[in-house]
C-alpha positions as CSV (number, residue, x, y, z in Angstrom):
1,X,14.4,3.2,6.9
2,X,17.0,2.4,4.3
3,X,17.7,4.5,1.2
4,X,17.6,3.6,-2.5
5,X,20.8,2.0,-3.9
6,X,20.6,4.7,-6.6
7,X,20.7,7.3,-3.8
8,X,22.9,10.3,-4.2
9,X,25.7,11.4,-1.9
10,X,23.2,12.9,0.5
11,X,21.4,9.6,1.0
12,X,18.3,10.6,-0.9
13,X,17.0,9.3,-4.2
14,X,18.4,10.9,-7.3
15,X,16.3,13.7,-8.8
16,X,15.7,11.6,-12.0
17,X,14.3,8.7,-9.9
18,X,12.0,11.1,-8.0
19,X,10.8,12.6,-11.2
20,X,10.1,9.2,-12.7
21,X,8.1,8.2,-9.7
22,X,6.1,11.4,-9.8
23,X,5.4,10.9,-13.5
24,X,4.2,7.4,-12.9
25,X,1.6,8.6,-10.4
26,X,0.8,11.6,-12.5
27,X,1.9,14.1,-9.7
28,X,4.0,17.2,-9.8
29,X,6.9,17.8,-7.5
30,X,5.6,19.8,-4.5
31,X,7.4,23.1,-3.7
32,X,7.5,22.1,-0.1
33,X,6.5,19.0,2.0
34,X,3.1,20.2,3.0
35,X,-0.1,18.4,4.1
36,X,-1.9,19.6,0.9
37,X,0.8,18.0,-1.2
38,X,0.8,14.9,0.9
39,X,-3.0,14.5,0.4
40,X,-2.5,14.7,-3.4
41,X,0.4,12.3,-3.5
42,X,-1.5,9.7,-1.4
43,X,-4.6,9.8,-3.6
44,X,-2.6,9.7,-6.8
45,X,-0.6,6.8,-5.6
46,X,-3.7,4.8,-4.7
47,X,-5.1,5.5,-8.2
48,X,-1.9,4.7,-10.1
49,X,-0.3,1.8,-8.2
50,X,-2.4,-1.3,-7.6
51,X,-2.6,-3.3,-4.4
52,X,-1.7,-6.8,-5.7
53,X,-0.1,-10.1,-4.6
54,X,0.9,-11.3,-8.1
55,X,4.5,-11.9,-7.2
56,X,3.5,-14.7,-4.8
57,X,1.7,-16.6,-7.5
58,X,4.3,-15.8,-10.2
59,X,7.1,-17.2,-8.1
60,X,8.9,-13.8,-7.9
61,X,11.1,-12.9,-5.0
62,X,9.8,-10.0,-2.9
63,X,12.8,-7.9,-1.8
64,X,12.2,-5.5,1.1
65,X,14.9,-2.9,0.2
66,X,14.0,0.6,-0.7
67,X,15.7,0.8,-4.1
68,X,14.2,-2.6,-5.2
69,X,10.7,-1.5,-4.1
70,X,10.9,1.8,-6.0
71,X,12.3,-0.1,-9.0
72,X,9.3,-2.5,-9.0
73,X,6.7,0.3,-8.8
74,X,8.4,2.8,-11.2
75,X,10.4,0.8,-13.7
76,X,8.5,-2.4,-13.8
77,X,5.1,-0.7,-13.4
78,X,3.9,-3.1,-10.8
79,X,2.2,-2.8,-7.5
80,X,2.5,-5.0,-4.4
81,X,1.2,-5.5,-0.9
82,X,1.7,-3.3,2.2
83,X,5.4,-3.8,2.7
84,X,6.1,-3.0,-0.9
85,X,3.7,-0.1,-1.5
86,X,4.3,1.7,1.8
87,X,8.0,0.9,1.6
88,X,8.3,2.5,-1.8
89,X,6.1,5.4,-1.0
90,X,8.2,6.1,2.1
91,X,11.3,6.4,-0.1
92,X,9.5,9.0,-2.3
93,X,8.2,11.0,0.7
94,X,11.6,11.0,2.4
95,X,13.2,12.3,-0.8
96,X,10.6,15.0,-1.0
97,X,11.5,16.3,2.5
98,X,8.8,14.6,4.6
99,X,9.6,13.0,8.0
100,X,8.7,9.4,7.6
101,X,8.5,6.7,10.3
102,X,7.7,3.0,9.5
103,X,5.1,1.5,11.9
104,X,4.1,-2.1,12.4
105,X,0.5,-3.3,12.8
106,X,-1.6,-6.5,13.2
107,X,-4.6,-6.8,10.9
108,X,-8.0,-7.7,12.2
109,X,-9.1,-11.0,10.6
110,X,-12.6,-12.1,9.6
111,X,-12.5,-14.3,12.7
112,X,-12.3,-11.3,15.0
113,X,-8.7,-11.9,15.9
114,X,-5.5,-10.0,15.1
115,X,-2.9,-11.5,12.8
116,X,0.7,-12.1,13.3
117,X,3.2,-9.4,14.5
118,X,4.5,-7.3,11.7
119,X,1.4,-8.3,9.7
120,X,1.2,-4.8,8.2
121,X,3.4,-1.8,7.5
122,X,2.0,1.8,7.7
123,X,3.6,5.2,7.7
124,X,3.7,8.0,10.2
125,X,4.5,11.2,8.2
126,X,5.4,14.7,9.4
127,X,4.6,17.5,7.0
128,X,5.8,21.1,6.9
129,X,3.6,23.5,9.0
130,X,0.7,22.2,11.0
131,X,2.5,22.9,14.3
132,X,4.3,19.6,14.1
133,X,1.2,17.4,13.6
134,X,1.8,14.0,12.2
135,X,-0.3,11.9,9.8
136,X,-1.1,8.3,9.3
137,X,-0.5,7.5,5.6
138,X,-1.3,4.1,4.1
139,X,-1.3,3.2,0.4
140,X,-1.0,-0.5,1.1
141,X,-4.3,-1.6,2.8
142,X,-6.8,-2.0,0.1
143,X,-10.0,-0.2,1.0
144,X,-8.4,2.4,3.3
145,X,-8.6,6.2,3.6
146,X,-8.0,8.1,0.4
147,X,-6.1,10.8,2.3
148,X,-3.9,11.1,5.4
149,X,-5.5,10.7,8.8
150,X,-4.5,12.9,11.7
151,X,-2.4,10.8,14.1
152,X,-3.4,12.7,17.2
153,X,-7.2,13.1,16.5
154,X,-9.3,10.6,18.5
155,X,-12.7,11.5,17.1
156,X,-14.2,10.5,13.8
157,X,-12.3,11.6,10.7
158,X,-14.4,11.9,7.6
159,X,-12.8,10.7,4.4
160,X,-14.0,9.8,0.9
161,X,-13.2,6.2,1.8
162,X,-15.4,6.1,4.9
163,X,-15.5,7.3,8.5
164,X,-12.2,6.6,10.3
165,X,-11.1,6.7,13.9
166,X,-7.8,6.2,15.7
167,X,-8.4,4.9,19.3
168,X,-6.1,4.3,22.2
169,X,-5.9,0.7,23.6
170,X,-5.2,-0.3,27.2
171,X,-1.8,-1.6,26.1
172,X,-0.8,1.7,24.6
173,X,-1.3,0.7,20.9
174,X,-3.7,2.3,18.5
175,X,-6.7,0.8,16.8
176,X,-7.5,2.1,13.4
177,X,-11.2,1.7,12.6
178,X,-13.3,2.3,9.4
179,X,-17.0,2.8,9.7
180,X,-17.0,1.4,13.3
181,X,-14.9,-1.8,12.5
182,X,-11.3,-2.1,13.6
183,X,-9.0,-2.6,10.6
184,X,-5.7,-3.0,12.4
185,X,-3.9,-2.4,15.7
186,X,-0.9,-0.1,15.3
187,X,2.3,0.0,17.4
188,X,4.0,3.3,18.0
189,X,7.6,2.1,18.0
190,X,9.6,3.2,15.0
191,X,10.6,0.3,12.7
192,X,13.0,-0.5,9.8
193,X,12.1,-2.4,6.7
194,X,14.3,-5.3,7.8
195,X,11.9,-5.8,10.8
196,X,9.2,-6.9,8.4
197,X,11.2,-9.7,6.8
198,X,9.6,-12.4,8.9
199,X,6.1,-11.1,8.1
200,X,6.9,-10.9,4.5
201,X,8.2,-14.5,4.5
202,X,5.1,-15.7,6.3
203,X,2.7,-14.0,3.9
204,X,4.5,-15.5,0.9
205,X,4.8,-19.1,2.3
206,X,2.2,-19.9,5.0
207,X,-1.0,-21.8,4.1
208,X,-2.7,-19.5,6.6
209,X,-1.8,-16.3,4.8
210,X,-4.7,-14.8,2.8
211,X,-2.3,-13.7,0.1
212,X,-1.5,-17.3,-0.8
213,X,-5.1,-18.4,-1.1
214,X,-6.2,-16.2,-4.0
215,X,-4.8,-13.9,-6.8
216,X,-5.8,-10.3,-6.3
217,X,-5.1,-7.0,-8.0
218,X,-7.1,-3.8,-7.1
219,X,-6.8,-0.1,-7.3
220,X,-8.8,3.1,-6.6
221,X,-10.3,5.0,-9.6
222,X,-10.2,8.7,-10.1
223,X,-13.9,9.0,-9.3
224,X,-13.5,7.2,-6.0
225,X,-14.7,3.8,-7.3
226,X,-12.6,0.7,-7.5
227,X,-11.5,-1.9,-10.1
228,X,-10.4,-5.3,-9.0
229,X,-9.4,-8.6,-10.5
230,X,-9.8,-11.5,-8.1
231,X,-8.8,-14.8,-9.8
232,X,-10.7,-14.5,-13.1
233,X,-13.5,-12.2,-11.8
234,X,-13.4,-8.5,-12.8
235,X,-15.3,-6.3,-10.3
236,X,-15.8,-2.5,-10.9
237,X,-17.6,-0.2,-8.5
238,X,-18.6,3.4,-8.9
239,X,-21.5,5.7,-8.0
240,X,-23.8,3.6,-10.1
241,X,-23.1,0.4,-8.1
242,X,-21.1,-2.8,-8.5
243,X,-20.6,-4.8,-11.7
244,X,-19.1,-8.3,-11.6
245,X,-18.0,-10.3,-14.6
246,X,-16.2,-13.6,-15.0
247,X,-13.4,-13.3,-17.5
248,X,-12.8,-15.9,-20.2
249,X,-9.3,-17.5,-20.1
250,X,-8.1,-15.4,-23.0
251,X,-9.4,-12.2,-21.5
252,X,-7.4,-12.1,-18.2
253,X,-4.1,-10.8,-19.5
254,X,-5.8,-8.1,-21.5
255,X,-7.8,-7.1,-18.4
256,X,-4.6,-6.7,-16.4
257,X,-3.2,-4.5,-19.2
258,X,-6.4,-2.4,-19.6
259,X,-7.2,-1.7,-16.0
260,X,-3.8,-1.8,-14.4
261,X,-1.3,-1.2,-17.1
262,X,0.4,-4.5,-16.3
263,X,2.2,-6.3,-19.0
264,X,2.4,-9.9,-17.7
265,X,4.4,-12.6,-19.4
266,X,1.9,-15.1,-18.1
267,X,-1.4,-15.0,-16.1
268,X,-0.8,-15.7,-12.4
269,X,-2.5,-18.8,-11.0
270,X,-2.8,-19.7,-7.3
271,X,0.4,-21.6,-6.5
272,X,-1.0,-23.5,-3.5
273,X,-0.2,-23.4,0.2
274,X,3.4,-23.2,1.2
275,X,4.8,-22.8,-2.4
276,X,6.0,-19.2,-2.0
277,X,9.5,-18.4,-3.2
């Protein structure tokens, strides 16, 4: 993976940028890159940084470069989809001393078929201690696990987000399942951010990409619920259930501000197939 353009001489993010990132997700700098700290960082990232595809519908360029991704999340207070969120989080984790490998995956679609190569970006993270065990970390897949999953465990893994399992395939890949349903098929080969450029282009421009068909912004809440804006529908879920409300035209920008802290110059509208930047 590539480093931030604001990196210091040792190739790692400047301390000020690390601190700004941690403040944004309301986390303290861990004394060591431990699993306990990683669990906290992942959850706080999911709560603070939304999964969103607004750039596609606002006509904004999506730059897969470490410094640009961190800048979007931290300075611009925005979110993104998998390439952006896991790409930025990888920069932070690396700067904090974790061993981070980028992995490619193909997402299982509603038609029961896997998507394109480099459809999804996930992280394999090594933490201090734990006898060298590695962890699957993903802050860019919507309704995914709230905490890291053991990369070597092949049984059920209980998480606040559901029951997860990592299974071997005949081809040597790994299927990541939630509550018995495969979410994506993960390759084991290490990748670089540049490897995901074609997938990023496809998701921004193809009429077949789900990201081009609707406007979405969603994040986890502190109590384990979720708040989502899909088009002009506001959906909140918590222990009490699900509440769905249609927003009036003048309420949309305020809802983005209230629920996601996003100050948008204009409300994103579906741009139509093949109109990505």
